[in-house]
DSSP file (Angstrom, degrees, kcal/mol; ACC not computed):
  #  RESIDUE AA STRUCTURE BP1 BP2  ACC     N-H-->O    O-->H-N    N-H-->O    O-->H-N    TCO  KAPPA ALPHA  PHI   PSI    X-CA   Y-CA   Z-CA
    1    1 A M    >         0   0    0      0, 0.0     3,-0.8     0, 0.0     2,-0.0   0.000 360.0 360.0 360.0 123.5  123.1   77.6  102.7
    2    2 A P  T 3   +     0   0    0      0, 0.0     4,-0.1     0, 0.0     0, 0.0  -0.355 360.0   7.1 -64.9 143.9  120.5   74.9  102.2
    3    3 A N  T >  S+     0   0    0      1,-0.1     3,-1.8     2,-0.1     4,-0.4   0.888  75.2 172.1  53.2  45.6  118.6   74.8   98.9
    4    4 A A  G X   +     0   0    0     -3,-0.8     3,-1.5     1,-0.3    -1,-0.1   0.784  69.1  67.1 -57.2 -29.4  120.9   77.6   97.5
    5    5 A A  G >  S+     0   0    0      1,-0.3     3,-1.0     2,-0.1    -1,-0.3   0.808  92.8  60.5 -63.2 -28.7  119.3   77.1   94.0
    6    6 A R  G <  S+     0   0    0     -3,-1.8    -1,-0.3     1,-0.3    -2,-0.2   0.679 102.7  53.4 -70.3 -16.3  116.0   78.5   95.4
    7    7 A W  G X  S+     0   0    0     -3,-1.5     3,-2.2    -4,-0.4    -1,-0.3  -0.093  73.5 159.1-112.8  34.4  117.7   81.7   96.2
    8    8 A Q  T <  S+     0   0    0     -3,-1.0     3,-0.1     1,-0.3    -3,-0.1  -0.331  70.5  21.1 -58.3 135.0  119.3   82.6   92.9
    9    9 A G  T 3  S+     0   0    0      1,-0.3    -1,-0.3     2,-0.0     2,-0.2   0.309  83.6 147.3  89.4  -8.7  120.1   86.3   92.7
   10   10 A L    <   +     0   0    0     -3,-2.2    -1,-0.3     1,-0.2    26,-0.2  -0.435  13.2 166.0 -62.3 125.7  120.1   86.8   96.4
   11   11 A K        -     0   0    0     24,-2.5     2,-0.3     1,-0.3    25,-0.2   0.692  54.8  -1.4-113.5 -31.1  122.6   89.5   97.2
   12   12 A S  E     -A   35   0A   0     23,-2.3    23,-2.6     2,-0.0     2,-0.4  -0.990  49.3-131.6-158.3 163.4  122.0   90.5  100.8
   13   13 A I  E     -A   34   0A   0     -2,-0.3     2,-0.3    21,-0.2    21,-0.2  -0.987  33.0-164.9-117.8 131.4  119.9   90.1  103.9
   14   14 A A  E     -A   33   0A   0     19,-2.9    19,-2.9    -2,-0.4     2,-0.4  -0.856  11.5-153.4-122.0 153.0  118.7   93.3  105.5
   15   15 A R  E     -A   32   0A   0     -2,-0.3     2,-0.5    17,-0.2    17,-0.2  -0.991   4.6-163.7-125.7 132.9  117.3   94.3  108.8
   16   16 A V  E     -A   31   0A   0     15,-3.0    15,-2.7    -2,-0.4     2,-0.5  -0.969   5.8-160.3-114.7 128.3  115.0   97.3  109.5
   17   17 A E  E     -A   30   0A   0     -2,-0.5     2,-0.4    13,-0.2    13,-0.2  -0.943   8.1-167.0-110.9 123.6  114.6   98.5  113.0
   18   18 A S  E     -A   29   0A   0     11,-3.2    11,-2.7    -2,-0.5     2,-0.5  -0.910   4.8-161.0-112.7 135.1  111.5  100.6  113.7
   19   19 A E  E     -A   28   0A   0     -2,-0.4     2,-0.4     9,-0.2     9,-0.2  -0.956   9.9-175.6-115.9 132.7  111.0  102.6  116.9
   20   20 A R  E     -A   27   0A   0      7,-2.8     7,-2.9    -2,-0.5     2,-0.5  -0.989  11.2-159.5-131.3 135.6  107.5  103.7  117.9
   21   21 A I  E     +A   26   0A   0     -2,-0.4     2,-0.4     5,-0.2     5,-0.2  -0.966  15.4 171.3-118.5 118.9  106.4  105.9  120.8
   22   22 A V  E >  S-A   25   0A   0      3,-2.4     3,-2.1    -2,-0.5    -2,-0.0  -0.988  74.1 -17.1-129.1 121.1  102.8  105.8  121.9
   23   23 A N  T 3  S-     0   0    0     -2,-0.4    -1,-0.1     1,-0.3     3,-0.1   0.871 127.9 -54.1  52.4  40.7  101.7  107.5  125.1
   24   24 A G  T 3  S+     0   0    0      1,-0.2     2,-0.5     0, 0.0    -1,-0.3   0.387 112.3 121.4  78.7  -4.3  105.4  107.8  126.2
   25   25 A K  E <   -A   22   0A   0     -3,-2.1    -3,-2.4     2,-0.0     2,-0.5  -0.820  52.9-147.0 -96.6 127.4  106.0  104.0  125.8
   26   26 A V  E     -A   21   0A   0     -2,-0.5     2,-0.4    -5,-0.2    -5,-0.2  -0.784  16.1-177.3 -96.1 130.6  108.7  103.0  123.4
   27   27 A S  E     -A   20   0A   0     -7,-2.9    -7,-2.8    -2,-0.5     2,-0.4  -0.987   8.3-159.2-125.6 141.6  108.4   99.9  121.3
   28   28 A V  E     -A   19   0A   0     -2,-0.4     2,-0.4    -9,-0.2    -9,-0.2  -0.963   7.6-173.2-121.5 133.6  111.1   98.6  118.9
   29   29 A E  E     -A   18   0A   0    -11,-2.7   -11,-3.2    -2,-0.4     2,-0.4  -0.978   7.8-157.1-127.4 139.7  110.5   96.1  116.1
   30   30 A Q  E     -A   17   0A   0     -2,-0.4     2,-0.4   -13,-0.2   -13,-0.2  -0.962   8.5-172.8-118.1 133.6  113.0   94.5  113.9
   31   31 A R  E     -A   16   0A   0    -15,-2.7   -15,-3.0    -2,-0.4     2,-0.4  -0.971  10.4-149.2-124.8 140.9  112.1   93.1  110.4
   32   32 A Y  E     -A   15   0A   0     -2,-0.4     2,-0.3   -17,-0.2   -17,-0.2  -0.872  13.6-173.1-112.5 142.9  114.4   91.0  108.2
   33   33 A Y  E     -A   14   0A   0    -19,-2.9   -19,-2.9    -2,-0.4     2,-0.4  -0.962  19.0-144.2-132.7 147.3  114.4   91.0  104.4
   34   34 A I  E     +A   13   0A   0     -2,-0.3     2,-0.3   -21,-0.2   -21,-0.2  -0.930  37.0 167.6-106.2 141.0  116.1   89.0  101.7
   35   35 A T  E     -A   12   0A   0    -23,-2.6   -24,-2.5    -2,-0.4   -23,-2.3  -0.967  51.3-137.4-152.2 159.9  116.9   91.1   98.7
   36   36 A T  S    S+     0   0    0     -2,-0.3     2,-0.2   -26,-0.2    -1,-0.1   0.445  79.2 103.3 -94.4  -5.0  118.8   91.4   95.4
   37   37 A L        +     0   0    0      1,-0.1    -2,-0.1   -25,-0.1   -26,-0.1  -0.561  42.0 176.8 -80.3 141.8  119.7   95.0   96.3
   38   38 A T        +     0   0    0     -2,-0.2     2,-0.5   -27,-0.0    -1,-0.1   0.547  57.3  88.5-115.8 -16.9  123.2   95.8   97.5
   39   39 A N     >  -     0   0    0      1,-0.2     4,-2.2     2,-0.0     5,-0.2  -0.743  66.8-149.6 -87.3 123.8  123.0   99.5   97.9
   40   40 A V  H  > S+     0   0    0     -2,-0.5     4,-2.9     1,-0.2     5,-0.2   0.889  96.9  53.1 -60.5 -41.6  121.7  100.6  101.3
   41   41 A A  H  > S+     0   0    0      1,-0.2     4,-2.2     2,-0.2    -1,-0.2   0.900 109.1  49.2 -63.3 -40.6  120.0  103.7  100.0
   42   42 A S  H  > S+     0   0    0      2,-0.2     4,-2.2     1,-0.2    -1,-0.2   0.914 113.0  47.0 -64.2 -42.9  118.1  101.7   97.4
   43   43 A F  H  X S+     0   0    0     -4,-2.2     4,-2.8     2,-0.2     5,-0.2   0.931 110.8  51.4 -64.4 -44.8  116.9   99.2  100.0
   44   44 A A  H  X S+     0   0    0     -4,-2.9     4,-2.5     1,-0.2     5,-0.2   0.908 110.4  49.7 -59.6 -42.0  115.9  102.0  102.4
   45   45 A H  H  X S+     0   0    0     -4,-2.2     4,-2.4     2,-0.2    -1,-0.2   0.924 111.9  47.9 -61.9 -44.9  113.9  103.6   99.6
   46   46 A A  H  X S+     0   0    0     -4,-2.2     4,-2.1     2,-0.2    -2,-0.2   0.904 112.6  48.7 -63.9 -41.8  112.2  100.3   98.7
   47   47 A A  H  X S+     0   0    0     -4,-2.8     4,-2.1     2,-0.2    -2,-0.2   0.918 113.1  46.9 -65.5 -43.6  111.4   99.6  102.4
   48   48 A R  H  X S+     0   0    0     -4,-2.5     4,-2.1    -5,-0.2    -2,-0.2   0.890 110.5  53.1 -65.3 -38.3  109.9  103.1  103.0
   49   49 A A  H  X S+     0   0    0     -4,-2.4     4,-1.9    -5,-0.2    -1,-0.2   0.903 108.1  51.4 -63.0 -40.5  107.9  102.8   99.8
   50   50 A H  H  X S+     0   0    0     -4,-2.1     4,-2.3     1,-0.2    -2,-0.2   0.944 112.8  43.9 -60.4 -48.4  106.4   99.5  101.0
   51   51 A W  H  X S+     0   0    0     -4,-2.1     4,-2.8     1,-0.2    -1,-0.2   0.783 107.4  60.3 -72.5 -25.0  105.4  101.0  104.3
   52   52 A S  H  X S+     0   0    0     -4,-2.1     4,-2.6     2,-0.2     5,-0.3   0.924 108.6  44.3 -63.1 -43.5  104.1  104.1  102.6
   53   53 A I  H  X>S+     0   0    0     -4,-1.9     4,-2.7     2,-0.2     5,-1.1   0.934 113.5  51.0 -64.3 -46.4  101.6  101.9  100.7
   54   54 A E  I  <>S+     0   0    0     -4,-2.3     5,-1.4     1,-0.2    -2,-0.2   0.921 115.8  41.5 -56.9 -45.7  100.8   99.9  103.9
   55   55 A N  I  <5S+     0   0    0     -4,-2.8    -1,-0.2     3,-0.2    -2,-0.2   0.870 121.0  39.5 -73.7 -36.8  100.1  103.1  105.8
   56   56 A S  I  <5S+     0   0    0     -4,-2.6     4,-0.3    -5,-0.2    -2,-0.2   0.871 130.4  19.8 -85.5 -36.2   98.2  105.0  103.1
   57   57 A L  I  X5S+     0   0    0     -4,-2.7     4,-2.5    -5,-0.3    -3,-0.2   0.898 126.4  41.9 -98.9 -54.9   96.1  102.3  101.5
   58   58 A H  I  ><S+     0   0    0     -5,-1.1     4,-2.6     1,-0.2    -3,-0.2   0.872 114.1  53.0 -66.7 -36.2   95.8   99.4  103.9
   59   59 A W  H  ><S+     0   0    0     -5,-1.4     4,-3.2    -6,-0.3     5,-0.4   0.927 110.5  48.1 -63.5 -43.5   95.3  101.6  106.9
   60   60 A V  H  >>S+     0   0    0     -4,-0.3     4,-1.9     1,-0.2     5,-1.3   0.919 111.9  49.8 -61.9 -43.3   92.4  103.4  105.1
   61   61 A L  H  <5S+     0   0    0     -4,-2.5     6,-2.3     3,-0.2     4,-0.3   0.906 116.4  42.4 -61.3 -40.7   90.9  100.0  104.1
   62   62 A D  H  <5S+     0   0    0     -4,-2.6     4,-0.3     4,-0.2     7,-0.2   0.927 125.9  30.1 -72.4 -45.2   91.2   98.8  107.7
   63   63 A V  H  <5S+     0   0    0     -4,-3.2    -3,-0.2    -5,-0.2    -2,-0.2   0.941 128.8  32.8 -84.3 -50.0   90.0  102.0  109.5
   64   64 A T  T  <5S+     0   0    0     -4,-1.9    -3,-0.2    -5,-0.4    -2,-0.1   0.901 133.8  27.0 -77.6 -41.4   87.6  103.7  107.1
   65   65 A F  S   <S-     0   0    0     -5,-1.3    -1,-0.2    -4,-0.3    -3,-0.2   0.429  94.9-134.1-102.3  -0.4   86.1  100.6  105.4
   66   66 A K    >   +     0   0    0     -6,-0.3     3,-1.0    -4,-0.3     4,-0.5   0.877  41.2 165.8  49.0  44.8   86.7   98.2  108.4
   67   67 A E  G >   +     0   0    0     -6,-2.3     3,-1.2     1,-0.3    -5,-0.2   0.846  67.9  58.8 -61.1 -36.0   88.0   95.6  106.0
   68   68 A D  G 3  S+     0   0    0      1,-0.3    -1,-0.3    -6,-0.2    -6,-0.1   0.786 104.6  52.0 -65.7 -24.9   89.5   93.5  108.8
   69   69 A D  G <  S+     0   0    0     -3,-1.0    -1,-0.3    -7,-0.2    -2,-0.2   0.530  83.0 120.8 -86.1  -6.7   86.0   93.1  110.3
   70   70 A S    <   -     0   0    0     -3,-1.2    -4,-0.0    -4,-0.5    -3,-0.0  -0.314  50.9-159.0 -63.1 137.5   84.5   92.0  107.0
   71   71 A R        +     0   0    0      2,-0.0     2,-0.7    -2,-0.0    -1,-0.1   0.279  54.8 120.6 -97.7   8.3   82.9   88.5  107.2
   72   72 A I        +     0   0    0      1,-0.2    -2,-0.1     5,-0.1     3,-0.0  -0.649  26.6 141.6 -76.4 114.1   83.1   88.1  103.4
   73   73 A R        +     0   0    0     -2,-0.7     2,-0.3     5,-0.0    -1,-0.2   0.552  36.7  76.7-133.3 -13.4   85.3   84.9  103.1
   74   74 A T  S >  S-     0   0    0      4,-0.0     3,-1.1     2,-0.0    -1,-0.0  -0.734  85.7 -16.6-116.1 156.7   84.1   82.6  100.3
   75   75 A G  T 3  S-     0   0    0     -2,-0.3     4,-0.3     1,-0.2    -3,-0.0  -0.206 113.7 -34.3  62.0-144.8   84.4   82.5   96.5
   76   76 A Y  T 3> S+     0   0    0      1,-0.2     4,-2.8     2,-0.1    -1,-0.2   0.470 111.8  98.4 -89.0  -3.7   85.3   85.6   94.6
   77   77 A A  H <> S+     0   0    0     -3,-1.1     4,-2.9     1,-0.2     5,-0.3   0.886  79.2  51.0 -57.2 -45.4   83.5   87.9   97.0
   78   78 A P  H  > S+     0   0    0      0, 0.0     4,-2.0     0, 0.0    -1,-0.2   0.931 114.8  43.6 -59.4 -43.6   86.6   89.0   99.0
   79   79 A E  H  > S+     0   0    0     -4,-0.3     4,-2.1     2,-0.2    -2,-0.2   0.920 115.1  49.1 -66.1 -43.8   88.6   89.9   95.9
   80   80 A N  H  X S+     0   0    0     -4,-2.8     4,-2.2     1,-0.2    -1,-0.2   0.917 112.4  47.2 -63.4 -44.5   85.6   91.7   94.3
   81   81 A F  H  X S+     0   0    0     -4,-2.9     4,-2.6    -5,-0.2    -1,-0.2   0.862 109.3  54.8 -67.4 -34.0   84.8   93.7   97.5
   82   82 A N  H  X S+     0   0    0     -4,-2.0     4,-2.5    -5,-0.3    -1,-0.2   0.915 108.4  48.9 -62.8 -42.0   88.5   94.6   97.8
   83   83 A I  H  X S+     0   0    0     -4,-2.1     4,-2.4     2,-0.2    -2,-0.2   0.919 111.8  48.9 -62.4 -44.1   88.4   96.0   94.2
   84   84 A I  H  X S+     0   0    0     -4,-2.2     4,-2.5     2,-0.2    -2,-0.2   0.913 111.5  49.5 -62.7 -43.0   85.3   98.0   95.0
   85   85 A R  H  X S+     0   0    0     -4,-2.6     4,-2.5     2,-0.2    -2,-0.2   0.924 111.9  47.9 -62.7 -44.0   86.8   99.4   98.2
   86   86 A Q  H  X S+     0   0    0     -4,-2.5     4,-2.4     2,-0.2    -2,-0.2   0.894 111.1  50.9 -65.5 -38.7   90.0  100.4   96.4
   87   87 A L  H  X S+     0   0    0     -4,-2.4     4,-2.4     2,-0.2    -1,-0.2   0.924 110.1  50.3 -61.2 -44.4   88.0  102.0   93.6
   88   88 A A  H  X S+     0   0    0     -4,-2.5     4,-2.7     2,-0.2    -2,-0.2   0.913 109.9  50.3 -61.1 -43.2   86.0  104.0   96.2
   89   89 A I  H  X S+     0   0    0     -4,-2.5     4,-2.5     1,-0.2    -1,-0.2   0.932 110.6  49.4 -61.2 -45.2   89.2  105.1   97.9
   90   90 A N  H  X S+     0   0    0     -4,-2.4     4,-1.4     1,-0.2    -2,-0.2   0.906 112.4  47.7 -61.8 -41.4   90.6  106.3   94.5
   91   91 A L  H  X S+     0   0    0     -4,-2.4     4,-0.9     1,-0.2    -1,-0.2   0.917 112.4  49.2 -64.8 -42.8   87.4  108.2   93.7
   92   92 A L  H  < S+     0   0    0     -4,-2.7     3,-0.4     1,-0.2    -2,-0.2   0.861 108.3  53.6 -66.6 -35.0   87.3  109.8   97.2
   93   93 A K  H  < S+     0   0    0     -4,-2.5    -1,-0.2     1,-0.2    -2,-0.2   0.824 104.1  56.6 -67.7 -30.0   90.9  110.9   96.9
   94   94 A K  H  < S+     0   0    0     -4,-1.4    -1,-0.2    -5,-0.2    -2,-0.2   0.740  81.6 101.6 -72.8 -22.5   90.1  112.6   93.6
   95   95 A E  S  < S-     0   0    0     -4,-0.9    21,-0.1    -3,-0.4     9,-0.0  -0.484  75.4-137.7 -65.5 129.1   87.5  114.7   95.3
   96   96 A P        +     0   0    0      0, 0.0    -1,-0.1     0, 0.0    20,-0.1   0.584  65.7 104.8 -75.2 -12.1   89.2  118.1   95.8
   97   97 A S  S    S-     0   0    0      1,-0.1     7,-0.1     3,-0.0    -2,-0.0  -0.198  75.1-123.7 -66.9 163.8   88.1  119.0   99.3
   98   98 A K        +     0   0    0      6,-0.0    -1,-0.1     2,-0.0     6,-0.0   0.232  69.4 124.9 -91.7  12.8   90.5  118.7  102.2
   99   99 A L        -     0   0    0      1,-0.1     2,-0.0     2,-0.1     0, 0.0  -0.280  68.7-100.2 -68.4 158.2   88.2  116.4  104.2
  100  100 A S     >  -     0   0    0      1,-0.1     4,-2.7     4,-0.0     5,-0.2  -0.310  33.3-107.6 -70.4 163.4   89.5  113.0  105.4
  101  101 A I  H  > S+     0   0    0      1,-0.2     4,-2.5     2,-0.2     5,-0.2   0.907 122.0  53.4 -58.3 -42.0   88.5  109.9  103.4
  102  102 A K  H  > S+     0   0    0      1,-0.2     4,-2.0     2,-0.2    -1,-0.2   0.917 111.6  43.8 -61.3 -44.4   86.2  109.0  106.2
  103  103 A R  H  > S+     0   0    0      2,-0.2     4,-2.7     1,-0.2    -2,-0.2   0.870 112.3  52.6 -71.5 -36.1   84.4  112.4  106.1
  104  104 A K  H  X S+     0   0    0     -4,-2.7     4,-2.5     2,-0.2    -2,-0.2   0.916 109.8  49.7 -62.5 -41.7   84.3  112.4  102.3
  105  105 A R  H  X S+     0   0    0     -4,-2.5     4,-1.9    -5,-0.2    -2,-0.2   0.919 112.4  46.9 -62.9 -43.8   82.6  108.9  102.4
  106  106 A F  H  X S+     0   0    0     -4,-2.0     4,-1.4     2,-0.2    -2,-0.2   0.919 112.2  50.1 -63.7 -44.3   80.1  110.1  105.0
  107  107 A K  H  X S+     0   0    0     -4,-2.7     4,-1.3     1,-0.2     3,-0.2   0.896 109.9  51.0 -61.1 -41.6   79.4  113.3  103.0
  108  108 A A  H  < S+     0   0    0     -4,-2.5    -1,-0.2     1,-0.2    -2,-0.2   0.872 107.0  54.1 -64.6 -36.7   78.9  111.2   99.9
  109  109 A A  H  < S+     0   0    0     -4,-1.9    -1,-0.2     1,-0.2    -2,-0.2   0.809 113.5  42.5 -67.3 -29.2   76.4  108.9  101.7
  110  110 A L  H  < S+     0   0    0     -4,-1.4     2,-0.4    -3,-0.2    -1,-0.2   0.680 108.3  65.2 -90.0 -18.7   74.3  111.8  102.8
  111  111 A S     <  -     0   0    0     -4,-1.3     3,-0.2    -3,-0.2    -1,-0.1  -0.878  50.4-165.0-119.8 136.1   74.3  113.8   99.6
  112  112 A D  S    S+     0   0    0     -2,-0.4    -1,-0.1     1,-0.2    -4,-0.1   0.643  97.5  53.6 -81.2 -16.2   72.8  113.2   96.1
  113  113 A S  S    S+     0   0    0      2,-0.1     2,-0.4     0, 0.0    -1,-0.2   0.483  73.7 116.4-100.5  -2.8   75.0  116.1   94.8
  114  114 A F        -     0   0    0     -7,-0.2     2,-0.3    -3,-0.2    -3,-0.0  -0.537  47.9-179.2 -67.0 121.5   78.4  114.9   96.1
  115  115 A R        -     0   0    0     -2,-0.4     2,-0.3     2,-0.0    -2,-0.1  -0.905  29.6-170.9-128.2 152.1   80.4  114.3   92.9
  116  116 A C        -     0   0    0     -2,-0.3     2,-0.6   -21,-0.1   -21,-0.1  -0.861  19.4-150.7-139.5 104.6   83.8  113.2   92.0
  117  117 A D        +     0   0    0     -2,-0.3     2,-0.4   -23,-0.1    -2,-0.0  -0.655  23.6 171.4 -80.7 120.3   84.6  113.6   88.3
  118  118 A V        -     0   0    0     -2,-0.6     2,-0.6   -23,-0.0    -2,-0.1  -0.994  23.7-150.9-131.7 135.3   87.0  111.0   87.1
  119  119 A I        -     0   0    0     -2,-0.4     2,-0.4     2,-0.0    -2,-0.0  -0.927  16.7-151.3-105.9 123.2   88.1  110.2   83.6
  120  120 A F        -     0   0    0     -2,-0.6     2,-0.4     2,-0.0    -2,-0.0  -0.740  10.8-169.4 -94.5 139.7   89.1  106.6   83.0
  121  121 A S              0   0    0     -2,-0.4    -2,-0.0     1,-0.1     0, 0.0  -0.972 360.0 360.0-126.4 146.5   91.7  105.7   80.4
  122  122 A V              0   0    0     -2,-0.4    -1,-0.1     0, 0.0    -2,-0.0   0.379 360.0 360.0-113.6 360.0   92.5  102.2   79.3
């Protein structure tokens, strides 16, 4: 293996195959990972946890806040706006109604009385 010193601790290479069906059309995607994990169950848990974050947070940022369409590109603005968006998502998730994040955001924009009580701890 070239540059083996760069891969200290490497124990395995893993492949995840995902199958997705949309409108009756099947698509299969394969992703490869390098890992220090040797237990298949541990790796599967880590991979699912990663995609859980991707699906629950990044999807909301992309769909509800249209983050991918943002033209904010210079300086600290992208990082600052990302923090504000994530804070907004966390506040909206704390609101107890069963509405979607998108509908909670819309409701909050229309109402002066829409509240989300959050206690911050440091």
